[in-house]
N, C-alpha and C positions, 0 to 999 in steps of 0.2 A: 251635159253640163259644159259650160264654157271653160276654156283654159284658165288655169290659175297663174298668178304671177310667180316669179322665181321662188318666192318664199311665202309661207302662210302668214297672214296678217297678225295673228295672235299667238300667245304662248300655248304650247301643247305639252303633253306628258313627256315628249321626247326632248323638249327644250331644256338645256342644262342650266341656264341662268338668264337673267334679264339682258345681259350683254348681247347674246345672239338674237334675242327678240327685238331689241332696239335696232340692230343692224338689219334684221329682216324687214322691219317696217320702213326703214330708209330705202332699201332696195325696191320694196313693193311700190313706194311712191314714185320712184324713178322709172321703173319698168312696168308700165301698165299693160293690160291685155292687148290693147291696140299696138303698142310698140313691140311686144313680144311676137306678134304675128306679122310685123312689117319687115320684109327682107331688106328694104332700102335703109330703114333706121338701123337695123343690126349690122348691115355692111358698113355704114358710116361709123357706128360705135366701134366696130372691129378695127377699122383703119385708124381712128383716133387713138385707140389704146395701143396699137402697134407703133404709131408715130411717137407716142410718149416713151415707149421702150427705147427706141433709137435715139431720142433726144437725151434721155438719161445716160445712155452709153456715150454719146458724143460729147456732151457738155459737162457731165458730172463724174462719170466713172470710166474713162477710157482704158484704165488698167484692167478692166474685167476681161479684156481680150487676151490676157496672158496665157490662158490654157490653149487657145486656138493657135497662138504663136508657138507654143510648145509642141502641138500636133504637127505644125508645119516643119519645125526643126527636126523632129523625129522622122517624118516622111522624106525629108530632104536627104537624109543619110541612109535611107532604106537600101538603095542600090549598092552602097558600100559595105554596110554592116550585115545586110541580109534580113529576112523576116524573122529568123529565130531570135534576133536580138533587138527587135524593134517593137516599142510599145508593149513590153512584156507584161505590164499590169492589166492589159485588156485582152479579151478573147481575140483569137487570130483574125476572124473576119473583119474586125475593126480596122485592120491595116488597109484592106481594100476600100472600106468606107471612107477613111480619111485620106486616101490617095485621090479620090474624085475631085475635091476642091483644089488639090495641087495641080492636077492636069488642067482643069478648067480655068484656074488662076494663072496659067502659063508659068508656073514655077516660081512666082514672086510672092513675097510675104504679104504685101498689101492685097494682091489678088486672091491669095488663099483666105485671108480673113473675110473679105467681102463675099466671096463665093460661099464660104462656110455659113455665114450668117444668112445669106439668101436661101441656101438649101433648107435651113431650119425654118425660115419664114414660109417657104413653100409647103413644108410638112405641116406646119401650123394651119395654113390656109386650107389644105386638103382635109385635115381633120375637122376644122370648123364647118366646111362644106358638107362633110358626111354627117355631122351632127344635125345640121339643118334639114337634110334630105331623108334622114332615117329617124328623127326624133319624134315623129307623130305629133300628138297633142302637146308634147312638152319640148318641142324643138327649140322654141325661143328660150326657154329656161336653160336648156343644154348649152346653147351658144353663148348666152349671157354669162353663165358660170365659167365656161372655158375662157372667154375673153377677159373677164375680170381676173381669173386665177393667173393666167400667164402674164397679164400686165403687172400684177403684183410680184411675180417672180423677178421681173425686170430684165436687164440685159443678159443675165445668166441664162435665160431661156434660149437665146440664140447663139450663145457663146460656149455651150457645152452640148455634147451629143446625147445627153440623157433625155432630151425631148423625144428622141426616136423611140426609146423603150416605153416612155410614157404614152405616146400615141399608139404604138403597137398593142399595148395592154388595153387601151380603150377600144381600138378596132377589133380586138379579139372578142370583147363583149358584144359589140355591135354585130359582128358576123355570126356569133352564137345566137343572138336575137333573131337574125334574118335566116337562121337555119342553114347557114353555110359552115357546117361543122368542121370539115377538113381545113378550110381556110382559117378558121378560128384557131385550130391547133397549130397550123403552120406558122401563123403570125406570132404565137407565143414562143415557138421554137426560134424564130428569127430574132425575137427580143432577147432570148437567152444567148444568142450568138453575139449580141452587142454588149449586153451586161448580163452577168450570170443569173441574177436573181429572178427574172421572169420564168425560169424553169420551175420554180416553186409554185407557180400559179396554175399549172396544168390540171391538178385535181379539181380546181374550182370550175373548170370548163366541162364538167361531167354531170350536169343536173338532170339529164333526160333519161330516156329508156336505153336499153342495152345497145341498140343500133347507133344512137347518138353518141354514146360513150366510145364505141368502137371506132366510128369515123373520126371523131375528134382526136382520139389517141393515135390513130394512123397518121393524120395530118401532122401531129406533133412529133411522133417518132420518126417518120420518114424524112421530114425536113431536118430534124435534129441530126439524124444519121448522115444525111447528105452533107450538111455543113461541117460535121465532125470529120468525115472522110476527106473533104476538100481542105480542111485546115491541116490535117496531118500530112497530106500530100504536099501542101504549100510550104509548111514550116516545121513539120515534125511533131512527135509526141511531147517532147519536153516543152516546146512552145505552147502546145495546147493546154498543158497543166500549169503553166507559169502564173496565170492570174490567181490561182488558189494559193500558191506559195507566197505570192506577193502580199495578199491580204493577211495571211497568218502572222506576218512579222511586224505589223504596224502597232504603233503606240496609241496613247489616248489623245484623240484629236480634240482641239479646244472647243469645237461646236457641239460635240456629242452630249447627250443627256448626262452620261456618267461624269463628264468633266465639269458640270455646273458648279459643284461645291468647290473643287480646286480653283476654278476660274474666279469665283467670288472671293475665295481666300486670297488669291493674288491681287485682286482689285482693292481689297480692304487692307492688304499688307499684313495678313495674319500668318503667313507662312513663306518659306523660302522657295517660291515657285519660279520657274523659268519657262518661257515659250520659245521653241526653236522650230525652224523649218527642217523637216526630216528628209531623208533620201526618198521618201514616198510622195514628195511634192505636197506635203500637208503640214500645217502647223500643229505641233503636239505640245502638251504641257507636262512638265516633270517637276517633282517635288514630293513633300511629305504625303504619304498615303496613296500616291498615284499607282504604285505597283499592285497593291491589293484591289484597288478600284478596277484596274484592267482585268485582273483575274475574275472578279465578280461580274464584270460586263461580259466576259467571254462565256461564263457559266449561264448568265441570264439569256444571252443570245441563243445558245443551244436549247435551253429550257423553253424559251419562247417558241422556237421552231417546233419543238416536240408538242407543245400545246396547240399550235396551229394545225399540225398534222393530225392530232387527236380530234380536233374539230372537223377536219376533212373527213376522217373515218366515220365519225358519228353521223355527219351529214349524208355521206354516201350510203351508210347502212340504213339510215332512216328512210331514204328514198323520196321520190316525188319532190325533188329540189326545184326551186324557182330561180330564174336567172338573176333576180334582184338579190337573192340570198348568195348567189355566186359572187356578185359584186362585193357584198359585205365580207365574204371570206377573202377575196382578193385584197381588200383594204386591210383586213386583219393581218395578213401575212406581211404586207408592205410596211405597215406601221410597227409591227413587232420588230422587224429588221431595223427600222430607223431608231426606235426608242431604246432597244437593248444593245445596239452596236457600239463599239468603242470608237467608231468613225462616223462622222456626219458632215458631209460636205454640203454647201448651200444648194447645189442642184438636186440633191436627193428629194427635196420637198416636191419636186415636179412629178415624182413617180405616182403620187396619189391623184393627180389632176385628171389624167386621161380616163381611168376607170370611173371616177366620180362624175365626169361630164357624160360618159356613156350611160351611167345609171339613170340619168334623166330621160335618155332615149328609151331605156327599158320601161320606165314608168309611163312614158307617152304611148307605148304600145298596148297598154292595159285599159280596161274599163275604169273610168273615173267615178263610178257610182257605188263603189264598195267601200266598206269601212277599212278593209285591208289596204286599199290604195291610199287613203288619208293617213293611216298609220305609217306606211312606208314613206310617204312624202314628208311627213313631219320629221321623221328620223333623218331622212336625206337632207332636209333643209337645215336642221340643227348642225349636222356634221359639215355641210358645205360652208355654213357661216364661220364655224371655227377653223375650217381649212383656210378660208380667206384671211382671217385674222392671223393665223400662223404664218401664212405666206407673206403678209405685210410686215410682220416682225422680222422675217427672214431677210427681206429686202433692206430693212433698216440696219440689220446686222451686217449683211454682205450684199453689196459692196460699200454702203454708205458710211458705216462706222468701223469697218474691219481693221483699219490701220491702228485704231486705238486699242484694239484687243491684242495685237501681235507685236507692236513696236515699243521700244523704250528709249527713243532717240532724244526726246526733249521733255520739258516740264509739262507742256500742253498735252502730250500723250498721256502722262500720268494723271493729270487732272480730269481728263475726259474718259479715262479707262473705266471708272466706276459706273457712270451712266451707260456706257457702251456694254459693259458686262451685265447691267440690269436689263437691257434690251435682250441680250442673249438668254438670260435666265427666264424672262417672260416668254420668249419664243419657245424655249424648251418646255415650259409649263403648259403652253397651249398645245404642243404636240402630244403631250401625255393626256391632255383632256380629249383630244380627237381620238386617241387610242381607246380611252375609256368609253367614249360614246359608241365606237365600233364594237368593242367587246360587249357592251350592253345590247347592241343590235343583234349580234351573233347569238348571245345567250337567249334572246327572246324566241328564237326558233330552234335552238339546240338544247334548251333546258329539258330535264327528263319528262315533265308533263307534256311539253310540246312535241317531243319525239314520240311519246306513247300515243298521243292523239293522232299524229300523222300515220303511224304504222298500223293503228287499229282501224283507220278509215277505210271504207270500201270504195275502190275505184274501178267500176265495171268498164268493159270495152277493151279495145286493142291497145297495144303499147302506144303511149302518147309522146308528143314532143313536150319539152319543158315549158311551163307557164312562165310568163314574165314576172 
């Protein structure tokens, strides 16, 4: 069967509404089979999309480099204050990572910003290349999704280091697909050394036989142990634990799902709400009902993680896991963290992009003549479309209309606050829709009847590697 375009041309059982179907048809018309197989066309498309990102940064939102300047200022005083007091909100290895552009930028602020952005661009290019060379029959779809996704993230993609964890999560899936299990586990541990959350993805990398589980776990555990030991030796135990303490003290960030109602109340003038920049370098909202909302969000976060780990346990107990199911579980964990958390920064949306792009490579490694392939593809396409919509809304919120959400300096800010808050609410709704689609996907292979069917099936022969 010939390769299919990025999305299926018609509605399917997995398509949640006509919106995703209409977007699917538009993309289908733009990316024909011939274009999806043309390396020259996709290279041009990638360059054009990346040029657009830099143009938005340079001409519309130069302030988005504020976080990179913050990194520079912290690294600049590293030698005076020591690693134990530097960037305590991030895992210790981040200090070494963020010192690289300082050295290559010759210690200047402009040099630091330029080198940092170029480092992220190089990581993006490397991941795109790996999608093209490992994506099999779906390599074009993988590259197109990734290129569109990161373009819609906008300048934030290259001005935060969350791109690293996003790409490492995607590479973990690709290396698992290529049966490089130790490397897959090691990359997940490396991601946890940059941002803590990838550590929660380790169980999803265990879909195969006992040998595959052992080798992947060894890669994860040994890399994690080595990075932990190096971190303690470099900055001490207290610095190792500081990111956990930092997160526990934060308030209700204005972009979080839980803050949607208070933010709408502020925009409509129905409550005495105030937005302030906290010591955590985040804008938080305070006012009527915020404290119980924070408490509910904290409880929902832990309940969500418990539900995700219950899904892990059922999946591992069921056995005969497929790598595409592993991707679904990865996305489940990431989206639960985003939706239930009291914090939600714009760069968090990047986390889902790497695994989703890698999922197309997983599909490309399979036979395209089975009903299971078409079912998985239709689910993937519906989720991908809503991810792109969510990411587009995120770009409209930050950086394009963010000042209207956080400032009270003039009448214009107040007049435009309601439409800006409407964009934020729409973005938050679409994130919940994406989570709902992923939950539906996970339920399709973990519902009791599906689990019983797999466990009762007979699989003769020696221990096997996981199917895609």
